[in-house]
C-alpha positions as a Markdown table, in Angstrom:
| # | Residue | x | y | z |
|---|---|---|---|---|
| 1 | Met | 67.9 | 75.9 | 43.5 |
| 2 | Thr | 64.3 | 76.0 | 42.3 |
| 3 | Ala | 62.4 | 73.1 | 40.7 |
| 4 | Phe | 62.3 | 75.0 | 37.4 |
| 5 | Gln | 66.1 | 75.5 | 37.4 |
| 6 | Phe | 66.7 | 71.8 | 38.1 |
| 7 | Ser | 64.3 | 70.9 | 35.3 |
| 8 | Glu | 66.4 | 73.1 | 33.0 |
| 9 | Leu | 69.6 | 71.6 | 34.2 |
| 10 | Phe | 68.2 | 68.0 | 33.7 |
| 11 | Val | 66.9 | 68.7 | 30.2 |
| 12 | Gly | 70.2 | 70.5 | 29.2 |
| 13 | Ala | 72.3 | 67.6 | 30.5 |
| 14 | Leu | 70.1 | 65.1 | 28.6 |
| 15 | Leu | 70.3 | 67.2 | 25.4 |
| 16 | Leu | 74.1 | 67.5 | 25.7 |
| 17 | Ala | 74.5 | 63.8 | 26.3 |
| 18 | Met | 72.2 | 63.0 | 23.3 |
| 19 | Leu | 74.1 | 65.4 | 21.0 |
| 20 | Ala | 77.4 | 64.0 | 22.1 |
| 21 | Lys | 76.3 | 60.4 | 21.5 |
| 22 | Leu | 74.9 | 61.1 | 18.1 |
| 23 | Trp | 78.0 | 63.1 | 17.1 |
| 24 | Leu | 80.3 | 60.4 | 18.2 |
| 25 | Ala | 78.3 | 57.7 | 16.5 |
| 26 | Gln | 78.4 | 59.7 | 13.2 |
| 27 | Arg | 82.1 | 60.1 | 13.5 |
| 28 | His | 82.4 | 56.4 | 14.1 |
| 29 | Leu | 80.3 | 55.5 | 11.1 |
| 30 | Ala | 82.2 | 57.9 | 8.8 |
| 31 | His | 85.6 | 56.6 | 9.9 |
| 32 | Ile | 84.6 | 53.0 | 9.4 |
| 33 | Ala | 83.2 | 53.8 | 6.0 |
| 34 | Ala | 86.3 | 55.6 | 4.9 |
| 35 | His | 88.5 | 52.6 | 5.7 |
| 36 | Arg | 86.1 | 49.9 | 4.6 |
| 37 | Ser | 87.7 | 49.2 | 1.2 |
| 38 | Glu | 91.2 | 48.3 | 2.6 |
| 39 | Val | 92.4 | 46.0 | 5.4 |
| 40 | Pro | 94.9 | 47.8 | 7.7 |
| 41 | Gln | 98.5 | 46.9 | 6.8 |
| 42 | Ala | 99.2 | 45.1 | 10.1 |
| 43 | Phe | 96.3 | 42.6 | 9.6 |
| 44 | Arg | 96.5 | 41.8 | 5.9 |
| 45 | Ala | 98.3 | 38.5 | 6.4 |
| 46 | Gln | 95.5 | 37.2 | 8.7 |
| 47 | Ile | 92.3 | 38.9 | 7.7 |
| 48 | Asp | 91.0 | 39.1 | 4.2 |
| 49 | Leu | 88.9 | 42.0 | 2.7 |
| 50 | Ala | 85.6 | 40.2 | 2.9 |
| 51 | Ala | 86.0 | 39.6 | 6.7 |
| 52 | His | 87.1 | 43.2 | 7.1 |
| 53 | Gln | 84.1 | 44.5 | 5.3 |
| 54 | Lys | 81.8 | 42.2 | 7.3 |
| 55 | Ala | 83.2 | 43.7 | 10.5 |
| 56 | Ala | 82.7 | 47.2 | 9.1 |
| 57 | Asp | 79.1 | 46.5 | 8.1 |
| 58 | Tyr | 78.3 | 44.7 | 11.4 |
| 59 | Thr | 79.7 | 47.5 | 13.5 |
| 60 | Ser | 78.0 | 50.1 | 11.5 |
| 61 | Ala | 74.6 | 48.4 | 11.8 |
| 62 | Lys | 75.0 | 48.1 | 15.6 |
| 63 | Thr | 76.1 | 51.8 | 15.8 |
| 64 | Arg | 73.1 | 53.0 | 13.8 |
| 65 | Phe | 70.8 | 50.9 | 16.0 |
| 66 | Ser | 72.4 | 52.3 | 19.1 |
| 67 | Met | 71.6 | 55.8 | 17.9 |
| 68 | Leu | 67.9 | 54.9 | 17.6 |
| 69 | Gly | 68.0 | 53.2 | 21.0 |
| 70 | Ala | 69.6 | 56.3 | 22.6 |
| 71 | Leu | 66.9 | 58.5 | 21.2 |
| 72 | Phe | 64.2 | 56.1 | 22.5 |
| 73 | Asp | 65.8 | 55.9 | 26.0 |
| 74 | Ala | 65.9 | 59.7 | 26.2 |
| 75 | Ala | 62.2 | 60.0 | 25.2 |
| 76 | Leu | 61.3 | 57.3 | 27.6 |
| 77 | Leu | 63.1 | 59.0 | 30.5 |
| 78 | Leu | 61.4 | 62.3 | 29.7 |
| 79 | Ala | 58.0 | 60.7 | 29.5 |
| 80 | Phe | 58.5 | 59.0 | 32.9 |
| 81 | Thr | 59.8 | 62.1 | 34.6 |
| 82 | Leu | 58.7 | 65.5 | 33.2 |
| 83 | Gly | 55.9 | 63.8 | 31.3 |
| 84 | Gly | 54.3 | 62.7 | 34.5 |
| 85 | Gly | 54.7 | 58.9 | 34.1 |
| 86 | Ile | 56.2 | 58.3 | 37.5 |
| 87 | Gln | 53.7 | 60.6 | 39.2 |
| 88 | Trp | 50.8 | 58.7 | 37.6 |
| 89 | Ile | 52.3 | 55.3 | 38.8 |
| 90 | Thr | 52.8 | 56.8 | 42.2 |
| 91 | Asp | 49.2 | 57.9 | 42.5 |
| 92 | Ala | 48.0 | 54.5 | 41.4 |
| 93 | Cys | 50.3 | 52.6 | 43.9 |
| 94 | Gln | 49.2 | 54.9 | 46.8 |
| 95 | Arg | 45.6 | 53.9 | 46.1 |
| 96 | Ala | 46.4 | 50.2 | 45.7 |
| 97 | Phe | 48.7 | 49.7 | 48.8 |
| 98 | Ser | 48.3 | 50.8 | 52.3 |
| 99 | Thr | 51.8 | 50.7 | 53.8 |
| 100 | Pro | 54.6 | 53.1 | 52.9 |
| 101 | Ile | 57.2 | 50.4 | 52.0 |
| 102 | Ala | 54.7 | 48.4 | 49.9 |
| 103 | Gln | 53.8 | 51.6 | 48.0 |
| 104 | Gly | 57.5 | 52.5 | 47.5 |
| 105 | Met | 58.4 | 49.0 | 46.3 |
| 106 | Ala | 55.3 | 48.9 | 44.0 |
| 107 | Val | 56.4 | 52.2 | 42.4 |
| 108 | Ile | 60.0 | 51.1 | 41.8 |
| 109 | Val | 59.1 | 47.7 | 40.5 |
| 110 | Ser | 56.4 | 49.0 | 38.2 |
| 111 | Val | 58.7 | 51.6 | 36.6 |
| 112 | Leu | 61.5 | 49.1 | 36.1 |
| 113 | Leu | 59.1 | 46.5 | 34.6 |
| 114 | Leu | 57.6 | 49.1 | 32.2 |
| 115 | Phe | 61.1 | 50.2 | 31.1 |
| 116 | Ser | 62.1 | 46.6 | 30.5 |
| 117 | Leu | 58.9 | 45.8 | 28.5 |
| 118 | Leu | 59.1 | 49.0 | 26.4 |
| 119 | Glu | 62.8 | 48.2 | 25.6 |
| 120 | Met | 62.2 | 44.6 | 24.8 |
| 121 | Pro | 61.6 | 45.1 | 21.1 |
| 122 | Phe | 65.0 | 46.6 | 20.8 |
| 123 | Gly | 66.6 | 43.5 | 22.3 |
| 124 | Leu | 64.5 | 41.3 | 20.0 |
| 125 | Tyr | 65.6 | 43.3 | 16.9 |
| 126 | Arg | 69.2 | 43.3 | 18.0 |
| 127 | Thr | 69.2 | 39.5 | 18.5 |
| 128 | Phe | 67.0 | 38.2 | 15.7 |
| 129 | Val | 67.7 | 40.8 | 13.0 |
| 130 | Ile | 71.2 | 42.3 | 13.4 |
| 131 | Glu | 72.9 | 39.3 | 15.1 |
| 132 | Ala | 71.2 | 36.8 | 12.8 |
| 133 | Arg | 71.9 | 38.9 | 9.6 |
| 134 | Tyr | 75.7 | 38.5 | 10.3 |
| 135 | Gly | 75.5 | 34.9 | 11.3 |
| 136 | Phe | 76.0 | 35.2 | 15.0 |
| 137 | Asn | 72.6 | 34.4 | 16.6 |
| 138 | Lys | 71.9 | 30.8 | 17.5 |
| 139 | Met | 69.0 | 31.5 | 19.9 |
| 140 | Thr | 65.4 | 30.6 | 19.2 |
| 141 | Leu | 62.6 | 32.8 | 20.3 |
| 142 | Ala | 61.6 | 30.2 | 23.0 |
| 143 | Leu | 65.1 | 30.3 | 24.4 |
| 144 | Tyr | 65.2 | 34.1 | 24.4 |
| 145 | Leu | 61.9 | 34.3 | 26.2 |
| 146 | Ala | 63.0 | 31.6 | 28.7 |
| 147 | Asp | 66.1 | 33.5 | 29.5 |
| 148 | Ala | 64.0 | 36.7 | 30.0 |
| 149 | Leu | 61.6 | 34.8 | 32.3 |
| 150 | Lys | 64.5 | 33.3 | 34.3 |
| 151 | Gly | 66.1 | 36.7 | 34.6 |
| 152 | Leu | 62.8 | 38.2 | 35.8 |
| 153 | Leu | 62.3 | 35.5 | 38.4 |
| 154 | Leu | 65.9 | 35.7 | 39.6 |
| 155 | Gly | 65.7 | 39.5 | 39.8 |
| 156 | Ala | 62.6 | 39.2 | 41.9 |
| 157 | Ala | 64.1 | 36.5 | 44.2 |
| 158 | Leu | 67.3 | 38.6 | 44.8 |
| 159 | Gly | 66.1 | 42.1 | 44.2 |
| 160 | Leu | 62.9 | 42.3 | 46.1 |
| 161 | Pro | 64.4 | 41.4 | 49.5 |
| 162 | Leu | 67.3 | 43.8 | 48.9 |
| 163 | Leu | 64.9 | 46.6 | 47.9 |
| 164 | Phe | 62.8 | 46.0 | 51.0 |
| 165 | Gly | 65.9 | 46.1 | 53.2 |
| 166 | Val | 67.1 | 49.3 | 51.6 |
| 167 | Leu | 63.8 | 51.1 | 51.9 |
| 168 | Trp | 63.5 | 50.0 | 55.5 |
| 169 | Leu | 66.9 | 51.3 | 56.4 |
| 170 | Met | 66.3 | 54.6 | 54.6 |
| 171 | Glu | 63.2 | 55.1 | 56.7 |
| 172 | Arg | 64.5 | 53.8 | 60.1 |
| 173 | Met | 68.2 | 54.7 | 60.4 |
| 174 | Gly | 67.9 | 58.5 | 60.4 |
| 175 | Gly | 70.4 | 60.8 | 58.7 |
| 176 | Asn | 73.1 | 58.2 | 58.5 |
| 177 | Trp | 70.9 | 55.7 | 56.6 |
| 178 | Trp | 73.3 | 55.8 | 53.6 |
| 179 | Leu | 76.1 | 54.2 | 55.6 |
| 180 | Tyr | 73.8 | 51.3 | 56.6 |
| 181 | Val | 72.5 | 50.9 | 53.0 |
| 182 | Trp | 76.1 | 50.9 | 51.7 |
| 183 | Gly | 77.1 | 48.2 | 54.1 |
| 184 | Val | 74.1 | 46.0 | 52.9 |
| 185 | Trp | 75.0 | 46.8 | 49.3 |
| 186 | Val | 78.6 | 45.7 | 49.8 |
| 187 | Val | 77.6 | 42.4 | 51.5 |
| 188 | Phe | 75.0 | 41.7 | 48.8 |
| 189 | Asn | 77.5 | 42.1 | 46.0 |
| 190 | Leu | 80.2 | 40.1 | 47.6 |
| 191 | Leu | 77.6 | 37.3 | 48.2 |
| 192 | Leu | 76.7 | 37.4 | 44.5 |
| 193 | Leu | 80.3 | 37.0 | 43.6 |
| 194 | Phe | 80.5 | 33.9 | 45.7 |
| 195 | Ile | 77.2 | 32.2 | 44.6 |
| 196 | Tyr | 77.2 | 33.2 | 40.9 |
| 197 | Pro | 79.4 | 30.4 | 39.5 |
| 198 | Thr | 77.6 | 27.6 | 41.4 |
| 199 | Phe | 74.0 | 28.7 | 41.6 |
| 200 | Ile | 73.2 | 31.5 | 39.1 |
| 201 | Ala | 75.3 | 30.9 | 35.9 |
| 202 | Pro | 74.1 | 27.3 | 35.6 |
| 203 | Leu | 70.5 | 28.6 | 35.3 |
| 204 | Phe | 71.4 | 30.0 | 31.9 |
| 205 | Asn | 74.2 | 27.8 | 30.5 |
| 206 | Lys | 75.6 | 24.3 | 30.8 |
| 207 | Phe | 79.1 | 24.0 | 32.2 |
| 208 | Gln | 81.2 | 20.9 | 31.6 |
| 209 | Pro | 84.7 | 20.2 | 33.0 |
| 210 | Leu | 87.4 | 20.6 | 30.4 |
| 211 | Gln | 87.9 | 17.3 | 28.7 |
| 212 | Asp | 91.0 | 18.0 | 26.6 |
| 213 | Glu | 93.6 | 16.4 | 28.8 |
| 214 | Ala | 96.6 | 17.8 | 26.9 |
| 215 | Leu | 95.1 | 21.3 | 27.1 |
| 216 | Lys | 94.2 | 20.7 | 30.7 |
| 217 | Val | 97.8 | 19.8 | 31.6 |
| 218 | Arg | 99.1 | 22.9 | 29.8 |
| 219 | Ile | 96.6 | 25.2 | 31.6 |
| 220 | Glu | 97.3 | 23.7 | 35.0 |
| 221 | Ala | 101.1 | 24.2 | 34.4 |
| 222 | Leu | 100.4 | 27.8 | 33.6 |
| 223 | Leu | 98.3 | 28.3 | 36.8 |
| 224 | Lys | 101.0 | 26.7 | 38.9 |
| 225 | Lys | 103.6 | 28.9 | 37.3 |
| 226 | Cys | 101.5 | 32.0 | 38.0 |
| 227 | Gly | 100.6 | 30.9 | 41.5 |
| 228 | Phe | 96.9 | 30.9 | 40.8 |
| 229 | Thr | 94.3 | 28.4 | 42.2 |
| 230 | Ala | 90.9 | 27.8 | 40.8 |
| 231 | Ser | 88.0 | 25.5 | 41.7 |
| 232 | Gly | 87.9 | 24.1 | 38.2 |
| 233 | Leu | 88.3 | 24.5 | 34.4 |
| 234 | Phe | 85.0 | 24.6 | 32.6 |
| 235 | Val | 83.6 | 24.8 | 29.1 |
| 236 | Met | 80.4 | 26.7 | 28.6 |
| 237 | Asp | 77.9 | 26.0 | 25.8 |
| 238 | Gly | 78.1 | 29.5 | 24.3 |
| 239 | Ser | 77.4 | 28.1 | 20.9 |
| 240 | Arg | 73.8 | 27.5 | 22.0 |
| 241 | Arg | 73.1 | 31.2 | 21.9 |
| 242 | Ser | 75.8 | 32.8 | 19.7 |
| 243 | Thr | 78.9 | 32.1 | 17.6 |
| 244 | His | 80.8 | 34.8 | 19.6 |
| 245 | Gly | 83.7 | 33.4 | 21.6 |
| 246 | Asn | 85.3 | 34.4 | 24.9 |
| 247 | Ala | 86.9 | 33.2 | 28.1 |
| 248 | Tyr | 86.6 | 34.6 | 31.6 |
| 249 | Phe | 87.1 | 34.1 | 35.3 |
| 250 | Thr | 84.1 | 34.1 | 37.6 |
| 251 | Gly | 83.6 | 33.8 | 41.3 |
| 252 | Phe | 85.6 | 35.1 | 44.3 |
| 253 | Gly | 88.0 | 33.5 | 46.7 |
| 254 | Lys | 87.8 | 29.7 | 46.7 |
| 255 | Thr | 84.8 | 29.7 | 44.3 |
| 256 | Lys | 86.9 | 31.1 | 41.3 |
| 257 | Arg | 86.3 | 29.2 | 38.1 |
| 258 | Ile | 88.0 | 29.5 | 34.7 |
| 259 | Val | 85.4 | 29.3 | 31.9 |
| 260 | Phe | 86.0 | 28.9 | 28.2 |
| 261 | Phe | 83.3 | 29.3 | 25.6 |
| 262 | Asp | 83.1 | 26.2 | 23.4 |
| 263 | Thr | 83.3 | 28.5 | 20.4 |
| 264 | Leu | 86.6 | 29.8 | 21.6 |
| 265 | Leu | 88.2 | 26.4 | 22.1 |
| 266 | Ser | 87.1 | 25.3 | 18.6 |
| 267 | Arg | 88.9 | 28.2 | 17.0 |
| 268 | Leu | 92.2 | 28.8 | 18.9 |
| 269 | Ala | 95.3 | 26.7 | 19.0 |
| 270 | Pro | 96.4 | 25.4 | 22.4 |
| 271 | Ser | 99.2 | 28.0 | 22.7 |
| 272 | Glu | 96.8 | 30.8 | 21.9 |
| 273 | Ile | 94.3 | 29.5 | 24.5 |
| 274 | Glu | 97.1 | 29.5 | 27.0 |
| 275 | Ala | 98.0 | 33.1 | 26.1 |
| 276 | Val | 94.4 | 34.3 | 26.4 |
| 277 | Leu | 94.2 | 32.6 | 29.9 |
| 278 | Ala | 97.5 | 34.3 | 30.8 |
| 279 | His | 95.9 | 37.7 | 30.0 |
| 280 | Glu | 93.0 | 36.9 | 32.3 |
| 281 | Leu | 95.4 | 35.8 | 35.0 |
| 282 | Gly | 97.2 | 39.1 | 34.5 |
| 283 | His | 94.0 | 40.9 | 35.7 |
| 284 | Phe | 94.2 | 39.0 | 39.0 |
| 285 | Lys | 97.9 | 39.2 | 39.4 |
| 286 | Arg | 97.8 | 43.0 | 38.9 |
| 287 | His | 94.9 | 43.2 | 41.4 |
| 288 | His | 92.6 | 44.7 | 38.7 |
| 289 | Val | 89.6 | 42.8 | 40.0 |
| 290 | Leu | 90.1 | 44.0 | 43.6 |
| 291 | Lys | 90.8 | 47.5 | 42.4 |
| 292 | Arg | 87.6 | 47.6 | 40.4 |
| 293 | Ile | 85.6 | 46.2 | 43.3 |
| 294 | Val | 87.0 | 48.8 | 45.7 |
| 295 | Phe | 86.4 | 51.6 | 43.1 |
| 296 | Thr | 82.8 | 50.5 | 42.6 |
| 297 | Phe | 82.1 | 50.3 | 46.3 |
| 298 | Thr | 83.7 | 53.7 | 46.8 |
| 299 | Met | 81.6 | 55.3 | 44.0 |
| 300 | Ser | 78.5 | 53.7 | 45.4 |
| 301 | Leu | 79.2 | 55.2 | 48.8 |
| 302 | Gly | 79.6 | 58.7 | 47.3 |
| 303 | Phe | 76.4 | 58.3 | 45.3 |
| 304 | Leu | 74.4 | 57.2 | 48.4 |
| 305 | Trp | 75.7 | 60.2 | 50.3 |
| 306 | Leu | 74.7 | 62.5 | 47.4 |
| 307 | Leu | 71.2 | 60.9 | 47.4 |
| 308 | Ala | 70.9 | 61.5 | 51.1 |
| 309 | Gln | 71.4 | 65.2 | 50.5 |
| 310 | Leu | 69.1 | 65.4 | 47.5 |
| 311 | Met | 66.2 | 63.6 | 49.1 |
| 312 | Gln | 65.7 | 66.5 | 51.5 |
| 313 | Ala | 65.2 | 69.0 | 48.6 |
| 314 | Ser | 61.7 | 69.5 | 47.2 |
| 315 | Trp | 63.2 | 70.9 | 44.0 |
| 316 | Phe | 64.8 | 67.5 | 43.3 |
| 317 | Tyr | 61.4 | 65.8 | 43.0 |
| 318 | Gln | 59.4 | 68.7 | 41.5 |
| 319 | Gly | 62.2 | 69.3 | 39.0 |
| 320 | Leu | 61.7 | 65.8 | 37.7 |
| 321 | Gly | 58.0 | 65.9 | 37.4 |
| 322 | Val | 57.0 | 64.5 | 40.8 |
| 323 | Thr | 54.9 | 66.3 | 43.3 |
| 324 | Thr | 56.8 | 66.7 | 46.6 |
| 325 | Pro | 55.9 | 63.4 | 48.2 |
| 326 | Ser | 54.9 | 62.6 | 51.7 |
| 327 | Thr | 57.6 | 61.3 | 54.0 |
| 328 | Ser | 56.3 | 57.8 | 53.5 |
| 329 | Leu | 57.1 | 57.8 | 49.8 |
| 330 | Ser | 60.0 | 60.2 | 49.6 |
| 331 | Thr | 62.6 | 57.5 | 50.2 |
| 332 | Ala | 61.4 | 55.3 | 47.4 |
| 333 | Leu | 60.9 | 58.1 | 44.9 |
| 334 | Ala | 64.3 | 59.7 | 45.7 |
| 335 | Leu | 66.0 | 56.3 | 45.1 |
| 336 | Leu | 64.2 | 55.7 | 41.8 |
| 337 | Leu | 64.6 | 59.2 | 40.4 |
| 338 | Phe | 68.3 | 59.4 | 41.4 |
| 339 | Phe | 69.3 | 56.3 | 39.7 |
| 340 | Leu | 67.2 | 57.0 | 36.6 |
| 341 | Val | 68.9 | 60.4 | 36.0 |
| 342 | Leu | 72.4 | 59.5 | 37.3 |
| 343 | Pro | 73.5 | 58.3 | 33.8 |
| 344 | Val | 72.6 | 61.6 | 32.3 |
| 345 | Phe | 74.7 | 63.6 | 34.7 |
| 346 | Ser | 77.6 | 61.1 | 34.7 |
| 347 | Phe | 77.8 | 60.6 | 30.9 |
| 348 | Leu | 80.9 | 62.8 | 30.5 |
| 349 | Leu | 82.8 | 60.5 | 32.9 |
| 350 | His | 82.8 | 57.8 | 30.2 |
| 351 | Pro | 86.3 | 58.7 | 28.8 |
| 352 | Leu | 87.9 | 58.5 | 32.3 |
| 353 | Met | 86.3 | 55.1 | 33.0 |
| 354 | Ser | 87.3 | 53.8 | 29.6 |
| 355 | Ala | 90.9 | 55.0 | 30.0 |
| 356 | Tyr | 91.1 | 53.3 | 33.4 |
| 357 | Ser | 89.9 | 50.0 | 31.9 |
| 358 | Arg | 92.2 | 50.2 | 28.9 |
| 359 | Arg | 95.2 | 50.7 | 31.2 |
| 360 | His | 94.3 | 47.5 | 32.9 |
| 361 | Glu | 94.1 | 45.7 | 29.6 |
| 362 | Phe | 97.6 | 46.9 | 28.6 |
| 363 | Glu | 98.9 | 45.7 | 32.0 |
| 364 | Ala | 97.3 | 42.3 | 31.5 |
| 365 | Asp | 98.7 | 42.0 | 28.0 |
| 366 | Ala | 102.1 | 42.7 | 29.3 |
| 367 | Tyr | 101.8 | 40.1 | 32.0 |
| 368 | Ala | 100.6 | 37.5 | 29.4 |
| 369 | Ala | 103.6 | 38.3 | 27.2 |
| 370 | Lys | 105.9 | 37.5 | 30.1 |
| 371 | Gln | 104.3 | 34.2 | 31.0 |
| 372 | Thr | 103.7 | 33.0 | 27.4 |
| 373 | Asp | 104.6 | 34.1 | 23.9 |
| 374 | Gly | 103.2 | 37.6 | 23.1 |
| 375 | Arg | 102.8 | 36.4 | 19.5 |
| 376 | Asp | 100.4 | 33.8 | 20.6 |
| 377 | Leu | 98.2 | 36.4 | 22.3 |
| 378 | Ala | 98.4 | 38.6 | 19.3 |
| 379 | Gly | 97.4 | 35.8 | 17.0 |
| 380 | Ala | 94.5 | 34.8 | 19.3 |
| 381 | Leu | 93.3 | 38.4 | 19.5 |
| 382 | Val | 93.3 | 38.7 | 15.7 |
| 383 | Lys | 91.2 | 35.5 | 15.4 |
| 384 | Met | 88.8 | 36.8 | 18.0 |
| 385 | Tyr | 88.5 | 40.1 | 16.2 |
| 386 | Gln | 87.7 | 38.3 | 13.0 |
| 387 | Asp | 85.3 | 35.7 | 14.6 |
| 388 | Asn | 83.4 | 38.5 | 16.5 |
| 389 | Ala | 83.5 | 40.9 | 13.5 |
| 390 | Ala | 85.0 | 43.6 | 15.6 |
| 391 | Thr | 86.1 | 46.5 | 13.4 |
| 392 | Leu | 89.8 | 47.1 | 13.0 |
| 393 | Thr | 89.2 | 50.8 | 12.2 |
| 394 | Pro | 87.2 | 52.5 | 15.0 |
| 395 | Asp | 87.1 | 56.2 | 15.1 |
| 396 | Pro | 89.8 | 57.2 | 17.6 |
| 397 | Leu | 87.6 | 59.7 | 19.5 |
| 398 | Tyr | 84.7 | 57.3 | 19.7 |
| 399 | Ser | 87.1 | 54.6 | 20.9 |
| 400 | Thr | 88.6 | 56.9 | 23.5 |
| 401 | Phe | 85.2 | 57.7 | 24.8 |
| 402 | Tyr | 83.6 | 54.3 | 24.9 |
| 403 | Asp | 86.0 | 51.4 | 24.5 |
| 404 | Ser | 87.0 | 49.5 | 27.6 |
| 405 | His | 89.6 | 47.6 | 25.5 |
| 406 | Pro | 92.3 | 49.3 | 23.4 |
| 407 | Pro | 91.5 | 49.4 | 19.7 |
| 408 | Ala | 92.9 | 46.5 | 17.7 |
| 409 | Pro | 95.8 | 48.3 | 15.9 |
| 410 | Val | 97.0 | 49.9 | 19.1 |
| 411 | Arg | 96.8 | 46.7 | 21.1 |
| 412 | Ile | 98.5 | 44.5 | 18.5 |
| 413 | Ala | 101.2 | 47.1 | 18.0 |
| 414 | Arg | 101.9 | 47.2 | 21.7 |
| 415 | Leu | 102.1 | 43.4 | 21.9 |
| 416 | Gln | 104.6 | 43.3 | 19.1 |
| 417 | Thr | 106.9 | 45.5 | 21.2 |
| 418 | Leu | 106.8 | 43.1 | 24.1 |
| 419 | Glu | 109.2 | 40.1 | 24.5 |
| 420 | Gly | 107.6 | 36.7 | 24.5 |
| 421 | Gly | 107.9 | 34.7 | 27.6 |
| 422 | His | 108.7 | 31.0 | 28.0 |
| 423 | Ser | 105.9 | 28.4 | 28.5 |
């Protein structure tokens, strides 16, 4: 393949992905608008027209904004690749640093920082305009900036040593470097799973032990029934940043924690909280977490192998607007370019990934319906749809392509066919 041919392939894939994103978004907007005036029959007893229309307007606003964001991201990617942005940064870093690894790290960090800074206005608008307009945002600008600074410092503390190790292995381990890098990547991610609940999450939120004794007894009985052990039950101050509610498991092995947003506890009945927890337990009992970890690690191994092949080809660099680098910089530039353009070429895999995730959600729902009453889970989901202003009428094709969870009508209808368990 020549550099020109790869440039054509890259631009064609980017154009195809952009057209698909815009077309799907337009379908989504049209479908929501066509069903805005009437609450779906299955939800009329729980959700009024005003709440339904708020969800429609909120989802439409986010979708329109995502279209603008997608166009900006595509333009930014073109500017950094074929527009010569990465080449300019590479030249500057070669003048500023003397060692190959320092040059490579400087190039990668500079590009990532510039991407983050240029995209920051979109995050600010999303939080302080869209989320605020619909009553969800509780963050102040000071808190937003503090979170951003913490994230930057945390990324530097964890990411810079990892990046140094990866570049060192890529240069020193010969043709099989990708196996060594993959091993480091696996260990790094498993370590993060262990330390996240205790050391990372508390940097951003406060976690208090669950105080409701009656609810605590109820939850502990469910955990015992399901054969699940956790290091604690915690309530997170989600209301400090948003009115959105959720519950989740975090950690790995003995560090597993069950975390409830305070906004969720204030909204759901005890039986509904138990049902939501049973759904999350279903993910563990059906080994979804382990399957996703294995899948992710397998995919990363394949990507690293592919990168090892591409970094030997001059057309890969030149086709993305970078002069064929010296050996000292080829590793860093190959790593950067590969992961910048990978989303473009893997875009059409979205429906497969979404289908895999939705299958897991159905399995977790089925597990919850056996351990608790399926009607409680359905009731909890309806309240969460309403509180989070999630549309009840997504475009079916858009949902198939993007949604990791089944659309509300399908999910509730499936739950209604399942027999409730006994608490």
